[in-house]
C-alpha positions as CSV (number, residue, x, y, z in Angstrom):
1,M,-41.5,19.1,-15.0
2,A,-39.9,15.6,-14.8
3,V,-41.0,13.6,-11.7
4,P,-39.7,10.1,-11.0
5,K,-42.5,7.4,-10.9
6,K,-40.9,5.5,-8.1
7,K,-38.4,6.4,-5.3
8,A,-34.9,5.4,-6.1
9,S,-33.8,2.7,-3.7
10,R,-30.9,3.3,-1.3
11,A,-28.7,0.8,-3.1
12,R,-29.3,2.4,-6.5
13,H,-28.6,5.8,-5.0
14,R,-25.4,4.7,-3.3
15,R,-24.2,2.8,-6.4
16,R,-24.6,5.9,-8.5
17,L,-22.6,8.0,-5.9
18,A,-19.9,5.3,-5.6
19,A,-19.3,5.2,-9.4
20,N,-17.3,8.5,-9.2
21,T,-15.6,7.9,-5.9
22,R,-12.2,6.6,-6.5
23,I,-8.8,6.8,-4.8
24,E,-6.2,8.5,-7.1
25,P,-2.5,8.6,-6.4
26,P,-1.2,12.0,-5.3
27,A,0.4,14.3,-8.0
28,R,4.1,14.1,-8.3
29,S,6.7,16.3,-10.0
30,T,10.5,16.4,-10.1
31,C,12.7,18.9,-8.4
32,P,14.5,21.0,-11.0
33,H,17.6,21.3,-8.8
34,C,18.2,17.6,-7.7
35,H,15.7,15.8,-10.0
36,H,14.2,14.0,-7.0
37,V,10.5,13.1,-7.0
38,K,8.4,15.4,-4.8
39,V,4.9,16.8,-4.3
40,P,4.2,19.9,-6.4
41,H,4.3,23.4,-4.7
42,T,6.3,22.2,-1.7
43,V,9.9,22.4,-0.6
44,C,12.0,19.5,-1.9
45,P,12.7,17.1,1.0
46,N,15.9,15.9,-0.6
47,C,17.7,19.2,-1.2
48,G,15.6,21.9,0.5
49,W,15.1,24.1,-2.6
50,Y,11.9,25.8,-3.6
51,K,11.3,28.2,-6.5
52,G,15.0,28.4,-7.4
53,R,16.4,29.2,-4.0
54,M,17.5,27.3,-0.8
55,V,14.7,27.5,1.8
56,V,15.5,24.7,4.2
57,E,18.9,23.4,5.3
58,V,18.9,19.6,4.8
59,D,21.5,17.4,6.4
């Protein structure tokens, strides 16, 4: 069984964790009805359509 010879320092441990922690921009898609950029799987804020039908009345 593999056992480390020395304890990993707090800095080394945190540096390893921080290597995979990054901020990524949210996913975006286009509305098939009005071609406005929106978040996937949500009602389009521009036209109010979702899954091919009008869901919300937008002024």
